[in-house]
Every structure is written in structure tokens, then in C-alpha cells.
N, CA, C and O atoms as a GROMACS GRO file, in nm:
protein
  496
    1UNK      N    1  -1.766   1.736   0.480
    1UNK     CA    2  -1.777   1.874   0.443
    1UNK      C    3  -1.654   1.965   0.443
    1UNK      O    4  -1.570   1.983   0.532
    2UNK      N    5  -1.663   2.010   0.336
    2UNK     CA    6  -1.547   2.093   0.309
    2UNK      C    7  -1.522   2.198   0.399
    2UNK      O    8  -1.617   2.272   0.425
    3UNK      N    9  -1.381   2.226   0.468
    3UNK     CA   10  -1.384   2.310   0.551
    3UNK      C   11  -1.297   2.404   0.476
    3UNK      O   12  -1.215   2.358   0.397
    4UNK      N   13  -1.309   2.564   0.498
    4UNK     CA   14  -1.187   2.657   0.444
    4UNK      C   15  -1.091   2.693   0.520
    4UNK      O   16  -0.986   2.736   0.474
    5UNK      N   17  -1.114   2.682   0.653
    5UNK     CA   18  -0.994   2.717   0.764
    5UNK      C   19  -1.018   2.637   0.900
    5UNK      O   20  -1.130   2.614   0.943
    6UNK      N   21  -0.930   2.607   0.946
    6UNK     CA   22  -0.764   2.664   0.951
    6UNK      C   23  -0.738   2.491   0.855
    6UNK      O   24  -0.797   2.384   0.870
    7UNK      N   25  -0.661   2.518   0.789
    7UNK     CA   26  -0.604   2.412   0.692
    7UNK      C   27  -0.454   2.368   0.756
    7UNK      O   28  -0.364   2.452   0.767
    8UNK      N   29  -0.439   2.246   0.792
    8UNK     CA   30  -0.316   2.229   0.852
    8UNK      C   31  -0.202   2.247   0.762
    8UNK      O   32  -0.201   2.194   0.650
    9UNK      N   33  -0.097   2.324   0.809
    9UNK     CA   34   0.020   2.320   0.735
    9UNK      C   35   0.118   2.237   0.728
    9UNK      O   36   0.211   2.231   0.808
   10UNK      N   37   0.098   2.158   0.620
   10UNK     CA   38   0.163   2.011   0.616
   10UNK      C   39   0.221   2.024   0.456
   10UNK      O   40   0.171   2.083   0.361
   11UNK      N   41   0.352   1.943   0.468
   11UNK     CA   42   0.403   1.920   0.321
   11UNK      C   43   0.394   1.781   0.264
   11UNK      O   44   0.414   1.752   0.146
   12UNK      N   45   0.352   1.674   0.389
   12UNK     CA   46   0.323   1.546   0.330
   12UNK      C   47   0.208   1.519   0.398
   12UNK      O   48   0.173   1.567   0.506
   13UNK      N   49   0.130   1.406   0.303
   13UNK     CA   50   0.032   1.340   0.391
   13UNK      C   51   0.052   1.193   0.357
   13UNK      O   52   0.136   1.164   0.272
   14UNK      N   53  -0.024   1.094   0.422
   14UNK     CA   54   0.019   0.967   0.419
   14UNK      C   55  -0.094   0.868   0.378
   14UNK      O   56  -0.208   0.900   0.414
   15UNK      N   57  -0.079   0.761   0.312
   15UNK     CA   58  -0.206   0.664   0.275
   15UNK      C   59  -0.155   0.518   0.306
   15UNK      O   60  -0.050   0.467   0.267
   16UNK      N   61  -0.238   0.470   0.373
   16UNK     CA   62  -0.208   0.310   0.405
   16UNK      C   63  -0.262   0.217   0.295
   16UNK      O   64  -0.360   0.281   0.255
   17UNK      N   65  -0.259   0.136   0.243
   17UNK     CA   66  -0.314   0.062   0.143
   17UNK      C   67  -0.244  -0.095   0.150
   17UNK      O   68  -0.135  -0.113   0.204
   18UNK      N   69  -0.326  -0.208   0.086
   18UNK     CA   70  -0.259  -0.310   0.069
   18UNK      C   71  -0.149  -0.308  -0.026
   18UNK      O   72  -0.143  -0.227  -0.118
   19UNK      N   73  -0.056  -0.405  -0.001
   19UNK     CA   74   0.057  -0.392  -0.090
   19UNK      C   75   0.012  -0.411  -0.252
   19UNK      O   76   0.055  -0.348  -0.349
   20UNK      N   77  -0.085  -0.516  -0.251
   20UNK     CA   78  -0.120  -0.551  -0.412
   20UNK      C   79  -0.201  -0.430  -0.483
   20UNK      O   80  -0.209  -0.425  -0.606
   21UNK      N   81  -0.252  -0.348  -0.412
   21UNK     CA   82  -0.325  -0.257  -0.426
   21UNK      C   83  -0.232  -0.150  -0.493
   21UNK      O   84  -0.262  -0.089  -0.595
   22UNK      N   85  -0.126  -0.138  -0.427
   22UNK     CA   86  -0.002  -0.032  -0.451
   22UNK      C   87   0.058  -0.089  -0.577
   22UNK      O   88   0.053  -0.012  -0.672
   23UNK      N   89   0.113  -0.206  -0.599
   23UNK     CA   90   0.124  -0.278  -0.716
   23UNK      C   91   0.079  -0.262  -0.849
   23UNK      O   92   0.147  -0.245  -0.951
   24UNK      N   93  -0.078  -0.270  -0.832
   24UNK     CA   94  -0.148  -0.262  -0.934
   24UNK      C   95  -0.152  -0.087  -0.977
   24UNK      O   96  -0.167  -0.046  -1.092
   25UNK      N   97  -0.137  -0.015  -0.875
   25UNK     CA   98  -0.112   0.118  -0.911
   25UNK      C   99   0.042   0.150  -0.989
   25UNK      O  100   0.044   0.187  -1.107
   26UNK      N  101   0.137   0.135  -0.928
   26UNK     CA  102   0.229   0.122  -0.979
   26UNK      C  103   0.248   0.062  -1.153
   26UNK      O  104   0.309   0.113  -1.247
   27UNK      N  105   0.199  -0.019  -1.148
   27UNK     CA  106   0.181  -0.095  -1.294
   27UNK      C  107   0.109   0.000  -1.383
   27UNK      O  108   0.157   0.033  -1.491
   28UNK      N  109   0.003   0.042  -1.343
   28UNK     CA  110  -0.110   0.150  -1.416
   28UNK      C  111  -0.061   0.278  -1.441
   28UNK      O  112  -0.095   0.348  -1.536
   29UNK      N  113   0.036   0.312  -1.339
   29UNK     CA  114   0.075   0.469  -1.347
   29UNK      C  115   0.008   0.571  -1.289
   29UNK      O  116   0.036   0.688  -1.315
   30UNK      N  117  -0.105   0.529  -1.187
   30UNK     CA  118  -0.160   0.604  -1.117
   30UNK      C  119  -0.238   0.522  -1.059
   30UNK      O  120  -0.275   0.413  -1.104
   31UNK      N  121  -0.282   0.600  -0.892
   31UNK     CA  122  -0.340   0.516  -0.791
   31UNK      C  123  -0.483   0.580  -0.781
   31UNK      O  124  -0.509   0.699  -0.765
   32UNK      N  125  -0.564   0.483  -0.794
   32UNK     CA  126  -0.754   0.547  -0.825
   32UNK      C  127  -0.784   0.505  -0.668
   32UNK      O  128  -0.898   0.531  -0.630
   33UNK      N  129  -0.712   0.454  -0.588
   33UNK     CA  130  -0.752   0.426  -0.443
   33UNK      C  131  -0.791   0.290  -0.418
   33UNK      O  132  -0.815   0.205  -0.504
   34UNK      N  133  -0.796   0.274  -0.285
   34UNK     CA  134  -0.853   0.126  -0.223
   34UNK      C  135  -0.983   0.114  -0.229
   34UNK      O  136  -1.050   0.211  -0.266
   35UNK      N  137  -1.036   0.008  -0.197
   35UNK     CA  138  -1.206  -0.027  -0.204
   35UNK      C  139  -1.254   0.094  -0.131
   35UNK      O  140  -1.329   0.167  -0.196
   36UNK      N  141  -1.227   0.128  -0.019
   36UNK     CA  142  -1.301   0.233   0.038
   36UNK      C  143  -1.315   0.355  -0.016
   36UNK      O  144  -1.424   0.412  -0.013
   37UNK      N  145  -1.197   0.415  -0.079
   37UNK     CA  146  -1.200   0.523  -0.152
   37UNK      C  147  -1.288   0.497  -0.270
   37UNK      O  148  -1.366   0.585  -0.306
   38UNK      N  149  -1.282   0.387  -0.330
   38UNK     CA  150  -1.362   0.410  -0.437
   38UNK      C  151  -1.522   0.399  -0.401
   38UNK      O  152  -1.607   0.450  -0.474
   39UNK      N  153  -1.553   0.326  -0.280
   39UNK     CA  154  -1.676   0.325  -0.236
   39UNK      C  155  -1.715   0.486  -0.194
   39UNK      O  156  -1.820   0.536  -0.237
   40UNK      N  157  -1.632   0.555  -0.116
   40UNK     CA  158  -1.661   0.677  -0.096
   40UNK      C  159  -1.652   0.809  -0.193
   40UNK      O  160  -1.710   0.914  -0.165
   41UNK      N  161  -1.572   0.793  -0.309
   41UNK     CA  162  -1.572   0.868  -0.388
   41UNK      C  163  -1.448   0.955  -0.398
   41UNK      O  164  -1.437   1.044  -0.482
   42UNK      N  165  -1.368   0.928  -0.323
   42UNK     CA  166  -1.241   1.013  -0.290
   42UNK      C  167  -1.130   0.918  -0.223
   42UNK      O  168  -1.158   0.806  -0.180
   43UNK      N  169  -1.011   0.970  -0.218
   43UNK     CA  170  -0.894   0.889  -0.150
   43UNK      C  171  -0.869   0.948  -0.017
   43UNK      O  172  -0.847   1.068  -0.004
   44UNK      N  173  -0.871   0.882   0.063
   44UNK     CA  174  -0.862   0.887   0.196
   44UNK      C  175  -0.693   0.886   0.231
   44UNK      O  176  -0.609   0.802   0.200
   45UNK      N  177  -0.677   1.024   0.316
   45UNK     CA  178  -0.505   1.021   0.356
   45UNK      C  179  -0.527   1.058   0.504
   45UNK      O  180  -0.637   1.084   0.554
   46UNK      N  181  -0.417   1.057   0.563
   46UNK     CA  182  -0.372   1.115   0.688
   46UNK      C  183  -0.236   1.175   0.710
   46UNK      O  184  -0.132   1.128   0.662
   47UNK      N  185  -0.246   1.310   0.805
   47UNK     CA  186  -0.144   1.351   0.856
   47UNK      C  187  -0.064   1.283   0.916
   47UNK      O  188  -0.106   1.174   0.956
   48UNK      N  189   0.088   1.324   0.948
   48UNK     CA  190   0.158   1.244   1.031
   48UNK      C  191   0.089   1.232   1.196
   48UNK      O  192   0.107   1.129   1.262
   49UNK      N  193   0.020   1.337   1.243
   49UNK     CA  194  -0.024   1.324   1.348
   49UNK      C  195  -0.151   1.230   1.377
   49UNK      O  196  -0.174   1.182   1.488
   50UNK      N  197  -0.225   1.211   1.267
   50UNK     CA  198  -0.348   1.107   1.256
   50UNK      C  199  -0.309   0.985   1.194
   50UNK      O  200  -0.394   0.902   1.162
   51UNK      N  201  -0.184   0.966   1.172
   51UNK     CA  202  -0.152   0.830   1.111
   51UNK      C  203  -0.164   0.715   1.199
   51UNK      O  204  -0.234   0.621   1.164
   52UNK      N  205  -0.088   0.713   1.336
   52UNK     CA  206  -0.125   0.625   1.440
   52UNK      C  207  -0.248   0.565   1.464
   52UNK      O  208  -0.273   0.445   1.470
   53UNK      N  209  -0.353   0.700   1.483
   53UNK     CA  210  -0.501   0.647   1.509
   53UNK      C  211  -0.553   0.578   1.386
   53UNK      O  212  -0.635   0.488   1.401
   54UNK      N  213  -0.510   0.615   1.257
   54UNK     CA  214  -0.579   0.563   1.146
   54UNK      C  215  -0.546   0.390   1.127
   54UNK      O  216  -0.626   0.308   1.082
   55UNK      N  217  -0.423   0.366   1.171
   55UNK     CA  218  -0.384   0.246   1.177
   55UNK      C  219  -0.438   0.146   1.280
   55UNK      O  220  -0.450   0.024   1.267
   56UNK      N  221  -0.463   0.213   1.373
   56UNK     CA  222  -0.519   0.136   1.489
   56UNK      C  223  -0.669   0.132   1.447
   56UNK      O  224  -0.721   0.021   1.453
   57UNK      N  225  -0.744   0.234   1.407
   57UNK     CA  226  -0.889   0.215   1.389
   57UNK      C  227  -0.938   0.124   1.270
   57UNK      O  228  -1.043   0.059   1.272
   58UNK      N  229  -0.858   0.128   1.178
   58UNK     CA  230  -0.877   0.073   1.026
   58UNK      C  231  -0.804  -0.047   0.996
   58UNK      O  232  -0.846  -0.130   0.916
   59UNK      N  233  -0.692  -0.058   1.061
   59UNK     CA  234  -0.578  -0.171   0.986
   59UNK      C  235  -0.512  -0.274   1.111
   59UNK      O  236  -0.418  -0.352   1.102
   60UNK      N  237  -0.583  -0.249   1.207
   60UNK     CA  238  -0.524  -0.364   1.313
   60UNK      C  239  -0.537  -0.510   1.297
   60UNK      O  240  -0.639  -0.576   1.276
   61UNK      N  241  -0.409  -0.550   1.310
   61UNK     CA  242  -0.376  -0.722   1.296
   61UNK      C  243  -0.361  -0.731   1.142
   61UNK      O  244  -0.372  -0.839   1.084
   62UNK      N  245  -0.337  -0.617   1.077
   62UNK     CA  246  -0.362  -0.662   0.943
   62UNK      C  247  -0.165  -0.654   0.857
   62UNK      O  248  -0.088  -0.558   0.869
   63UNK      N  249  -0.145  -0.749   0.802
   63UNK     CA  250  -0.032  -0.753   0.725
   63UNK      C  251  -0.055  -0.753   0.596
   63UNK      O  252  -0.158  -0.793   0.543
   64UNK      N  253   0.073  -0.692   0.519
   64UNK     CA  254   0.089  -0.688   0.372
   64UNK      C  255   0.038  -0.548   0.344
   64UNK      O  256  -0.029  -0.526   0.243
   65UNK      N  257   0.067  -0.456   0.426
   65UNK     CA  258   0.024  -0.308   0.418
   65UNK      C  259   0.164  -0.230   0.376
   65UNK      O  260   0.278  -0.261   0.409
   66UNK      N  261   0.122  -0.125   0.298
   66UNK     CA  262   0.216  -0.045   0.249
   66UNK      C  263   0.188   0.136   0.281
   66UNK      O  264   0.080   0.187   0.252
   67UNK      N  265   0.282   0.205   0.332
   67UNK     CA  266   0.263   0.358   0.342
   67UNK      C  267   0.330   0.408   0.266
   67UNK      O  268   0.448   0.386   0.239
   68UNK      N  269   0.236   0.505   0.211
   68UNK     CA  270   0.259   0.600   0.085
   68UNK      C  271   0.298   0.727   0.156
   68UNK      O  272   0.211   0.774   0.230
   69UNK      N  273   0.406   0.788   0.148
   69UNK     CA  274   0.431   0.924   0.168
   69UNK      C  275   0.407   1.017   0.065
   69UNK      O  276   0.472   0.999  -0.038
   70UNK      N  277   0.323   1.122   0.069
   70UNK     CA  278   0.271   1.187  -0.047
   70UNK      C  279   0.310   1.367  -0.026
   70UNK      O  280   0.258   1.432   0.065
   71UNK      N  281   0.408   1.426  -0.124
   71UNK     CA  282   0.400   1.548  -0.118
   71UNK      C  283   0.245   1.615  -0.172
   71UNK      O  284   0.177   1.564  -0.260
   72UNK      N  285   0.219   1.712  -0.113
   72UNK     CA  286   0.076   1.779  -0.145
   72UNK      C  287   0.070   1.891  -0.241
   72UNK      O  288  -0.036   1.935  -0.285
   73UNK      N  289   0.197   1.940  -0.274
   73UNK     CA  290   0.218   2.068  -0.332
   73UNK      C  291   0.147   2.067  -0.471
   73UNK      O  292   0.114   2.175  -0.519
   74UNK      N  293   0.122   1.961  -0.533
   74UNK     CA  294   0.087   1.982  -0.675
   74UNK      C  295  -0.086   1.892  -0.669
   74UNK      O  296  -0.146   1.855  -0.770
   75UNK      N  297  -0.127   1.878  -0.555
   75UNK     CA  298  -0.246   1.806  -0.536
   75UNK      C  299  -0.364   1.903  -0.500
   75UNK      O  300  -0.334   1.996  -0.424
   76UNK      N  301  -0.510   1.894  -0.549
   76UNK     CA  302  -0.597   1.982  -0.481
   76UNK      C  303  -0.679   1.889  -0.372
   76UNK      O  304  -0.784   1.828  -0.392
   77UNK      N  305  -0.606   1.895  -0.255
   77UNK     CA  306  -0.659   1.823  -0.164
   77UNK      C  307  -0.756   1.931  -0.092
   77UNK      O  308  -0.736   2.051  -0.074
   78UNK      N  309  -0.863   1.855  -0.057
   78UNK     CA  310  -0.991   1.882   0.017
   78UNK      C  311  -0.972   1.868   0.176
   78UNK      O  312  -0.942   1.753   0.208
   79UNK      N  313  -0.981   1.947   0.267
   79UNK     CA  314  -0.979   1.909   0.400
   79UNK      C  315  -1.115   1.934   0.450
   79UNK      O  316  -1.182   2.036   0.434
   80UNK      N  317  -1.148   1.820   0.517
   80UNK     CA  318  -1.295   1.795   0.564
   80UNK      C  319  -1.265   1.712   0.681
   80UNK      O  320  -1.176   1.628   0.697
   81UNK      N  321  -1.372   1.760   0.771
   81UNK     CA  322  -1.400   1.715   0.932
   81UNK      C  323  -1.433   1.584   0.889
   81UNK      O  324  -1.492   1.552   0.786
   82UNK      N  325  -1.387   1.509   0.981
   82UNK     CA  326  -1.414   1.368   1.015
   82UNK      C  327  -1.402   1.318   1.148
   82UNK      O  328  -1.466   1.391   1.224
   83UNK      N  329  -1.340   1.215   1.214
   83UNK     CA  330  -1.321   1.169   1.340
   83UNK      C  331  -1.312   1.299   1.425
   83UNK      O  332  -1.232   1.388   1.396
   84UNK      N  333  -1.409   1.309   1.546
   84UNK     CA  334  -1.411   1.431   1.652
   84UNK      C  335  -1.395   1.545   1.568
   84UNK      O  336  -1.313   1.619   1.623
   85UNK      N  337  -1.434   1.593   1.463
   85UNK     CA  338  -1.435   1.713   1.388
   85UNK      C  339  -1.285   1.735   1.355
   85UNK      O  340  -1.268   1.852   1.322
   86UNK      N  341  -1.187   1.673   1.352
   86UNK     CA  342  -1.054   1.668   1.310
   86UNK      C  343  -1.047   1.660   1.161
   86UNK      O  344  -1.116   1.579   1.097
   87UNK      N  345  -0.952   1.756   1.098
   87UNK     CA  346  -0.967   1.789   0.948
   87UNK      C  347  -0.873   1.677   0.884
   87UNK      O  348  -0.758   1.658   0.925
   88UNK      N  349  -0.935   1.599   0.771
   88UNK     CA  350  -0.847   1.497   0.688
   88UNK      C  351  -0.840   1.524   0.581
   88UNK      O  352  -0.944   1.558   0.524
   89UNK      N  353  -0.717   1.523   0.507
   89UNK     CA  354  -0.725   1.531   0.358
   89UNK      C  355  -0.769   1.419   0.290
   89UNK      O  356  -0.746   1.301   0.317
   90UNK      N  357  -0.853   1.479   0.173
   90UNK     CA  358  -0.889   1.400   0.079
   90UNK      C  359  -0.869   1.414  -0.056
   90UNK      O  360  -0.857   1.532  -0.088
   91UNK      N  361  -0.861   1.344  -0.141
   91UNK     CA  362  -0.813   1.400  -0.283
   91UNK      C  363  -0.990   1.328  -0.365
   91UNK      O  364  -1.042   1.217  -0.350
   92UNK      N  365  -1.031   1.430  -0.435
   92UNK     CA  366  -1.140   1.384  -0.541
   92UNK      C  367  -1.082   1.365  -0.684
   92UNK      O  368  -1.127   1.425  -0.782
   93UNK      N  369  -0.974   1.272  -0.687
   93UNK     CA  370  -0.922   1.270  -0.836
   93UNK      C  371  -0.824   1.144  -0.800
   93UNK      O  372  -0.820   1.095  -0.688
   94UNK      N  373  -0.742   1.095  -0.918
   94UNK     CA  374  -0.666   0.984  -0.916
   94UNK      C  375  -0.531   1.043  -0.863
   94UNK      O  376  -0.505   1.153  -0.911
   95UNK      N  377  -0.436   0.992  -0.770
   95UNK     CA  378  -0.339   1.027  -0.732
   95UNK      C  379  -0.194   1.005  -0.820
   95UNK      O  380  -0.138   0.896  -0.817
   96UNK      N  381  -0.152   1.092  -0.880
   96UNK     CA  382  -0.050   1.045  -0.974
   96UNK      C  383   0.078   1.040  -0.917
   96UNK      O  384   0.122   1.138  -0.858
   97UNK      N  385   0.154   0.918  -0.929
   97UNK     CA  386   0.238   0.843  -0.857
   97UNK      C  387   0.369   0.950  -0.864
   97UNK      O  388   0.468   0.926  -0.795
   98UNK      N  389   0.364   1.052  -0.938
   98UNK     CA  390   0.478   1.165  -0.913
   98UNK      C  391   0.476   1.229  -0.794
   98UNK      O  392   0.572   1.301  -0.766
   99UNK      N  393   0.362   1.215  -0.698
   99UNK     CA  394   0.352   1.293  -0.613
   99UNK      C  395   0.402   1.185  -0.484
   99UNK      O  396   0.416   1.230  -0.371
  100UNK      N  397   0.421   1.073  -0.509
  100UNK     CA  398   0.421   0.962  -0.404
  100UNK      C  399   0.599   0.987  -0.383
  100UNK      O  400   0.674   0.957  -0.476
  101UNK      N  401   0.646   1.034  -0.274
  101UNK     CA  402   0.793   1.042  -0.253
  101UNK      C  403   0.857   0.947  -0.208
  101UNK      O  404   0.979   0.932  -0.220
  102UNK      N  405   0.747   0.836  -0.122
  102UNK     CA  406   0.863   0.677  -0.064
  102UNK      C  407   0.724   0.609  -0.030
  102UNK      O  408   0.615   0.656   0.004
  103UNK      N  409   0.763   0.497  -0.049
  103UNK     CA  410   0.679   0.404   0.000
  103UNK      C  411   0.758   0.290   0.083
  103UNK      O  412   0.866   0.241   0.050
  104UNK      N  413   0.673   0.256   0.211
  104UNK     CA  414   0.710   0.166   0.308
  104UNK      C  415   0.648   0.056   0.332
  104UNK      O  416   0.532   0.066   0.372
  105UNK      N  417   0.698  -0.058   0.319
  105UNK     CA  418   0.647  -0.198   0.373
  105UNK      C  419   0.604  -0.185   0.540
  105UNK      O  420   0.696  -0.164   0.619
  106UNK      N  421   0.480  -0.196   0.588
  106UNK     CA  422   0.453  -0.158   0.702
  106UNK      C  423   0.492  -0.305   0.792
  106UNK      O  424   0.449  -0.417   0.765
  107UNK      N  425   0.572  -0.276   0.890
  107UNK     CA  426   0.601  -0.424   0.959
  107UNK      C  427   0.544  -0.399   1.108
  107UNK      O  428   0.528  -0.288   1.159
  108UNK      N  429   0.519  -0.513   1.164
  108UNK     CA  430   0.447  -0.500   1.290
  108UNK      C  431   0.534  -0.529   1.424
  108UNK      O  432   0.619  -0.616   1.405
  109UNK      N  433   0.531  -0.487   1.527
  109UNK     CA  434   0.624  -0.494   1.635
  109UNK      C  435   0.579  -0.647   1.714
  109UNK      O  436   0.483  -0.716   1.679
  110UNK      N  437   0.632  -0.666   1.779
  110UNK     CA  438   0.601  -0.794   1.869
  110UNK      C  439   0.447  -0.775   1.941
  110UNK      O  440   0.369  -0.870   1.950
  111UNK      N  441   0.422  -0.668   1.981
  111UNK     CA  442   0.324  -0.649   2.027
  111UNK      C  443   0.175  -0.616   1.924
  111UNK      O  444   0.061  -0.583   1.957
  112UNK      N  445   0.226  -0.637   1.812
  112UNK     CA  446   0.108  -0.644   1.714
  112UNK      C  447   0.104  -0.482   1.641
  112UNK      O  448   0.042  -0.470   1.535
  113UNK      N  449   0.157  -0.385   1.690
  113UNK     CA  450   0.139  -0.253   1.634
  113UNK      C  451   0.213  -0.231   1.524
  113UNK      O  452   0.331  -0.266   1.525
  114UNK      N  453   0.170  -0.183   1.435
  114UNK     CA  454   0.237  -0.128   1.319
  114UNK      C  455   0.344  -0.048   1.363
  114UNK      O  456   0.338   0.010   1.471
  115UNK      N  457   0.484  -0.036   1.257
  115UNK     CA  458   0.599   0.027   1.311
  115UNK      C  459   0.574   0.140   1.205
  115UNK      O  460   0.578   0.104   1.088
  116UNK      N  461   0.548   0.277   1.235
  116UNK     CA  462   0.550   0.353   1.124
  116UNK      C  463   0.702   0.441   1.122
  116UNK      O  464   0.739   0.511   1.216
  117UNK      N  465   0.768   0.424   1.012
  117UNK     CA  466   0.915   0.483   0.988
  117UNK      C  467   0.926   0.613   1.040
  117UNK      O  468   0.844   0.701   1.016
  118UNK      N  469   1.035   0.630   1.116
  118UNK     CA  470   1.075   0.767   1.147
  118UNK      C  471   1.071   0.887   1.101
  118UNK      O  472   1.060   0.988   1.170
  119UNK      N  473   1.082   0.882   0.956
  119UNK     CA  474   1.068   0.966   0.889
  119UNK      C  475   0.938   1.029   0.846
  119UNK      O  476   0.933   1.135   0.783
  120UNK      N  477   0.820   0.952   0.888
  120UNK     CA  478   0.690   0.980   0.852
  120UNK      C  479   0.608   1.013   1.014
  120UNK      O  480   0.495   1.058   1.029
  121UNK      N  481   0.689   0.983   1.103
  121UNK     CA  482   0.644   1.026   1.253
  121UNK      C  483   0.631   1.175   1.251
  121UNK      O  484   0.525   1.234   1.271
  122UNK      N  485   0.755   1.236   1.224
  122UNK     CA  486   0.753   1.380   1.251
  122UNK      C  487   0.764   1.486   1.164
  122UNK      O  488   0.791   1.604   1.189
  123UNK      N  489   0.733   1.422   1.038
  123UNK     CA  490   0.720   1.532   0.934
  123UNK      C  491   0.591   1.520   0.906
  123UNK      O  492   0.536   1.409   0.909
  124UNK      N  493   0.529   1.629   0.876
  124UNK     CA  494   0.404   1.638   0.816
  124UNK      C  495   0.415   1.717   0.683
  124UNK      O  496   0.315   1.736   0.614
   0.00000   0.00000   0.00000
């Protein structure tokens, strides 16, 4: 359900996907989404604050993942309530690659947790 306010004041949002999905997007010149995005009809993103929980809930134990850092100023992001009423950014369109400012291969720590790059942890 779309929410008009309060919309988080963030400059960047993040997308976790399989590296092969990202490679296909790069070759195609646009990101249409991962399987879950295609099923739901929109691309799921997280803010920096939501990223750790997203990784734990949906990607625990998985290798071969890429983290995309996305600048939102040119995107028509819809903020919708999801887990515990928290607002999550969604895009009901393809993601233009020009909005992706960085991509990171997600490594895992010895304990198995994904290691989020420092410049994604503290900047939204």
C-alpha cells in the first residue's frame, strides 16, 4: 500500500541480487528485476538501515550475490509499508543502469554473515 508520508530522506537505496541476474542486466542495458521482483510486479529495494535485516531474512547462506547502490533522484520510487510497517522503496518500472552508482560483490565473514561495504552502511 503506497504511503504519502513520512517518506525517508535518503539519497541512495540498495538492491541485492544474484550476480548472474546483474550480468544479464548489464548486457541488456536495463535491470528488470530478480525473480521475486518479476513475480510481485515491482523491484524491491532497501535503505541502508534496512539492508542488514534484508540480507538475514532473504539471503542467509547464499553466495554469488551483488549489492547495487542506487541513486534515487531520477527514479519514481514508491514507499510502501512492509515488515512491521516499515516503509520500503519499490520501483514499478525497470531500473535504468545510469542510476546504479556502484556494485559490490557480497562476501561473507567467517561466521557466515554478509559483509556490507562501509560506504553502504552509513549513507542512505
